[in-house]
C-alpha positions as CSV (number, residue, x, y, z in Angstrom):
1,X,1.1,112.8,200.4
2,X,1.3,108.9,199.7
3,X,2.2,109.7,196.1
4,X,5.6,111.6,197.2
5,X,8.4,109.9,196.8
6,X,10.7,109.8,199.4
7,X,14.7,111.2,198.5
8,X,17.7,110.9,200.2
9,X,20.7,112.3,199.4
10,X,24.3,110.7,199.3
11,X,27.0,113.6,199.9
12,X,26.7,117.2,201.0
13,X,29.5,118.7,200.1
14,X,28.0,120.7,196.9
15,X,25.7,123.6,196.5
16,X,24.1,121.4,194.4
17,X,22.6,119.8,197.6
18,X,21.1,122.9,198.6
19,X,19.7,124.3,195.5
20,X,17.9,120.7,195.0
21,X,16.4,120.6,198.2
22,X,14.9,124.0,197.7
23,X,13.9,123.3,194.6
24,X,12.2,120.1,196.1
25,X,11.1,120.9,199.1
26,X,9.6,124.5,199.2
27,X,6.7,124.7,197.1
28,X,6.8,128.3,197.2
29,X,10.2,128.3,195.2
30,X,9.4,129.9,191.5
31,X,10.5,127.1,190.1
32,X,9.3,124.5,192.4
33,X,9.4,121.0,191.2
34,X,6.9,119.1,192.6
35,X,6.5,115.1,192.9
36,X,9.1,114.5,195.8
37,X,10.7,115.3,198.8
38,X,14.4,115.3,200.3
39,X,14.0,113.4,203.7
40,X,17.1,111.6,204.9
41,X,21.3,112.7,204.0
42,X,24.3,110.9,204.4
43,X,27.3,114.1,205.2
44,X,29.7,112.2,203.2
45,X,32.8,114.0,201.7
46,X,36.7,113.1,200.7
47,X,39.0,114.5,203.5
48,X,42.0,114.7,200.5
49,X,39.9,117.2,198.6
50,X,39.0,121.0,199.8
51,X,36.6,121.8,198.1
52,X,34.5,118.3,199.4
53,X,35.4,118.2,203.2
54,X,35.5,122.3,203.8
55,X,31.7,121.9,203.1
56,X,30.3,119.0,204.5
57,X,29.8,121.0,208.1
58,X,27.8,123.6,206.5
59,X,25.4,122.2,204.6
60,X,24.9,119.5,206.4
61,X,23.4,121.9,209.1
62,X,21.3,123.7,206.5
63,X,19.9,120.9,205.0
64,X,19.1,119.5,209.2
65,X,18.1,122.7,210.3
66,X,16.1,124.6,207.5
67,X,14.5,121.9,205.5
68,X,14.4,119.4,208.4
69,X,16.1,116.5,206.7
70,X,17.0,113.8,208.5
71,X,21.3,113.0,208.9
72,X,21.9,109.6,208.8
73,X,25.7,107.9,209.1
74,X,26.0,105.6,205.8
75,X,24.7,105.4,202.0
76,X,22.7,102.3,203.2
77,X,20.5,104.1,205.5
78,X,19.7,106.5,203.2
79,X,18.8,103.9,200.8
80,X,16.6,102.3,203.3
81,X,14.8,104.9,204.2
82,X,14.1,106.4,200.8
83,X,12.0,105.6,197.4
84,X,15.2,107.1,195.2
85,X,18.2,108.4,196.0
86,X,20.5,111.8,194.7
87,X,24.3,110.7,194.8
88,X,25.7,114.1,195.0
89,X,29.3,113.5,196.2
90,X,31.4,116.1,194.6
91,X,34.2,113.8,194.5
92,X,33.8,111.2,191.4
93,X,36.1,109.3,192.5
94,X,33.8,107.8,195.2
95,X,30.8,107.4,193.0
96,X,31.4,103.5,192.0
97,X,32.2,102.8,196.1
98,X,29.1,104.6,197.0
99,X,27.0,103.2,194.2
100,X,28.3,99.7,195.0
101,X,26.7,99.8,198.8
102,X,23.4,101.0,197.6
103,X,22.7,99.0,194.3
104,X,21.1,96.1,196.3
105,X,18.6,98.6,197.4
106,X,16.6,98.5,194.0
107,X,16.2,102.0,194.2
108,X,16.5,104.6,191.1
109,X,19.3,106.7,191.1
110,X,20.5,109.8,190.0
111,X,24.2,110.7,190.3
112,X,25.6,113.7,190.1
113,X,28.3,115.0,187.4
114,X,30.8,113.7,187.0
115,X,29.6,109.5,186.4
116,X,33.0,108.2,187.9
117,X,36.4,109.8,186.4
118,X,37.1,106.6,184.5
119,X,35.3,104.8,181.7
120,X,36.0,101.5,183.6
121,X,34.3,102.7,186.6
122,X,31.3,104.0,184.6
123,X,31.5,100.8,183.2
124,X,31.1,98.5,186.3
125,X,28.3,101.2,187.7
126,X,26.4,100.7,184.3
127,X,26.7,96.6,184.8
128,X,25.3,97.1,188.3
129,X,22.1,99.2,187.8
130,X,21.8,96.4,184.8
131,X,21.7,93.7,187.6
132,X,19.7,94.8,190.3
133,X,17.2,96.8,187.6
134,X,17.5,100.0,189.0
135,X,17.1,102.7,186.7
136,X,20.2,105.7,186.7
137,X,21.1,108.8,185.3
138,X,23.6,111.0,185.5
139,X,24.7,114.2,183.5
140,X,25.2,118.0,183.8
141,X,22.6,120.1,184.1
142,X,24.0,122.1,181.4
143,X,22.7,120.0,179.1
144,X,18.7,120.8,179.8
145,X,19.4,124.7,180.4
146,X,16.2,126.1,178.7
147,X,17.7,128.4,176.2
148,X,20.1,125.7,175.2
149,X,16.9,123.2,174.9
150,X,14.5,125.6,173.2
151,X,17.4,126.7,170.3
152,X,17.7,122.4,169.7
153,X,14.4,121.9,169.2
154,X,13.5,124.8,167.1
155,X,11.3,123.7,164.0
156,X,11.9,124.2,160.9
157,X,15.5,124.5,161.5
158,X,18.4,122.8,158.8
159,X,20.1,119.6,160.4
160,X,23.0,120.1,162.9
161,X,26.8,120.0,161.0
162,X,28.9,120.9,164.0
163,X,29.2,123.2,167.3
164,X,31.6,125.4,169.1
165,X,30.7,125.1,173.1
166,X,32.6,127.2,175.5
167,X,32.3,127.7,179.1
168,X,34.6,127.9,182.3
169,X,37.3,125.2,182.7
170,X,38.6,125.2,186.6
171,X,41.5,122.0,186.9
172,X,40.5,120.3,190.0
173,X,43.9,118.1,190.7
174,X,41.8,115.0,192.6
175,X,39.3,115.2,189.4
176,X,41.8,114.4,186.9
177,X,41.9,117.0,183.9
178,X,38.5,117.8,182.5
179,X,36.5,115.7,184.7
180,X,36.0,118.7,187.5
181,X,34.6,121.6,185.2
182,X,35.1,120.0,181.5
183,X,32.2,118.0,181.5
184,X,29.7,120.9,181.4
185,X,31.0,121.6,177.6
186,X,31.6,118.1,177.3
187,X,27.7,117.3,177.8
188,X,26.9,120.3,175.8
189,X,28.7,118.7,172.9
190,X,27.1,115.6,172.9
191,X,23.8,117.0,173.2
192,X,24.0,119.3,170.3
193,X,26.1,116.3,168.1
194,X,25.1,112.6,170.1
195,X,26.6,109.8,169.8
196,X,29.8,108.2,167.3
197,X,32.6,110.5,168.4
198,X,35.7,109.0,167.2
199,X,38.5,110.8,168.4
200,X,39.7,113.6,170.2
201,X,42.7,116.7,170.2
202,X,43.6,118.7,172.9
203,X,45.3,122.0,172.4
204,X,46.2,123.7,176.3
205,X,48.2,126.5,178.1
206,X,48.0,127.5,181.3
207,X,44.8,129.8,180.7
208,X,42.8,127.7,178.4
209,X,42.2,124.8,176.4
210,X,40.5,123.3,173.1
211,X,39.1,120.0,172.2
212,X,38.7,119.1,168.7
213,X,36.4,115.9,168.4
214,X,35.7,114.3,164.9
215,X,32.3,111.9,164.4
216,X,32.0,108.9,162.6
217,X,29.5,111.4,160.3
218,X,32.5,113.4,159.4
219,X,31.1,116.5,161.5
220,X,33.4,118.6,164.2
221,X,32.9,119.3,167.4
222,X,35.2,121.8,169.0
223,X,35.2,123.3,172.9
224,X,36.9,126.2,174.5
225,X,37.5,126.2,177.9
226,X,38.3,129.7,179.7
227,X,40.4,129.9,183.1
228,X,40.6,133.5,182.9
229,X,38.4,135.6,181.3
230,X,34.8,135.2,180.0
231,X,33.1,132.3,182.5
232,X,29.9,132.3,180.9
233,X,28.6,129.2,179.1
234,X,27.4,128.9,175.2
235,X,26.9,128.0,172.0
236,X,27.4,128.4,168.6
237,X,25.3,125.6,166.9
238,X,26.2,125.1,162.8
239,X,23.6,124.1,160.7
240,X,23.7,123.8,157.2
241,X,22.4,126.8,156.0
242,X,22.0,129.1,159.6
243,X,23.9,129.6,163.1
244,X,22.2,129.5,166.1
245,X,24.0,131.2,168.9
246,X,23.1,130.0,172.7
247,X,23.8,132.1,175.9
248,X,23.2,129.3,178.2
249,X,22.7,132.3,181.4
250,X,20.6,134.9,179.3
251,X,17.5,132.8,180.4
252,X,15.7,133.4,183.6
253,X,14.7,129.2,184.9
254,X,18.0,127.7,186.7
255,X,18.9,124.8,184.8
256,X,19.0,123.1,187.9
257,X,15.3,123.2,188.1
258,X,15.1,121.9,184.6
259,X,17.6,119.2,185.3
260,X,15.4,118.5,188.3
261,X,12.6,118.2,186.4
262,X,14.0,115.0,184.3
263,X,15.0,113.9,188.0
264,X,11.6,113.6,189.4
265,X,10.5,112.1,186.0
266,X,12.7,109.2,186.1
267,X,12.1,108.8,190.0
268,X,8.3,108.5,189.1
269,X,8.4,106.8,185.7
270,X,10.7,104.5,186.6
271,X,12.4,104.9,182.9
272,X,16.2,107.3,182.6
273,X,15.6,109.8,180.4
274,X,19.0,109.5,179.0
275,X,21.0,106.8,177.2
276,X,23.6,105.8,179.5
277,X,25.8,104.6,176.0
278,X,25.8,108.2,175.6
279,X,27.3,109.4,179.3
280,X,29.9,106.1,179.5
281,X,31.0,107.9,175.8
282,X,31.2,111.3,177.7
283,X,33.1,109.7,180.4
284,X,35.1,108.1,177.8
285,X,35.8,111.7,175.6
286,X,37.1,113.1,178.9
287,X,39.1,110.5,179.6
288,X,40.9,110.7,176.1
289,X,41.2,114.7,176.1
290,X,43.1,114.0,179.1
291,X,45.5,111.4,177.5
292,X,45.6,113.8,174.3
293,X,46.5,117.0,176.9
294,X,49.3,115.1,177.9
295,X,50.6,113.7,174.9
296,X,49.6,116.5,172.8
297,X,48.3,114.6,169.9
298,X,44.7,112.8,168.9
299,X,43.6,110.0,171.0
300,X,40.8,107.6,169.4
301,X,37.7,106.9,171.5
């Protein structure tokens, strides 16, 4: 037990907190992620965000009663009680404020998507992490979906020349356009094409959005977001000599489990498994796409 990492949660307003706690705390779970234990949590919640505040009481009760998690009254109390932190608040607007409170404790932190809902705040979080030498990571779990990763890592494949990603694109007014559900498909696109996106153009109506990104090497990647019809995630990855199709939902292993494996690895090693510069560019991409959606013109990153 001395090697078990004590983990705390900040923000009990998302279903992720139950999914992650089950994966980490229940050794009988089919996809149990060993190495840590959720021991304390701060409920949080945003009063002006119905999908946040309406969930806090129920998830708080479940964590306390089903998993024996101690409920505390502040983010600082979580940091004091734990070795590592899952910052899970569903509202990306509060992430910087909450991170400021816990950064001085020097504990590694996973910040659930989105890192923030503006690039200026995202850069401040990264600066604070560097100041206090804190390993941090922020991503959508879709980046680590097993079928997606296996396709990208398949041997003897020709170079990738582009990608078309699709998924649900619910808009939440408090979360600035594409930051709410668009983050998932944007993460997938950057996983395929990497950094160095130069511009983005958004096309939108009541039911659908299409984002077109142009990379510095000339490659083009697209995102199709649906508010009606198909609500699945997937991708077509274009290569020089073939195309690969990925249906994210076709693999039995939950992508939450694949994500938590990477997070626990960071907690254990102190080394993030992702480049935060890419995360910063993802936030800027979404910010630029929101602007393009408003002005109906391409926006440079």
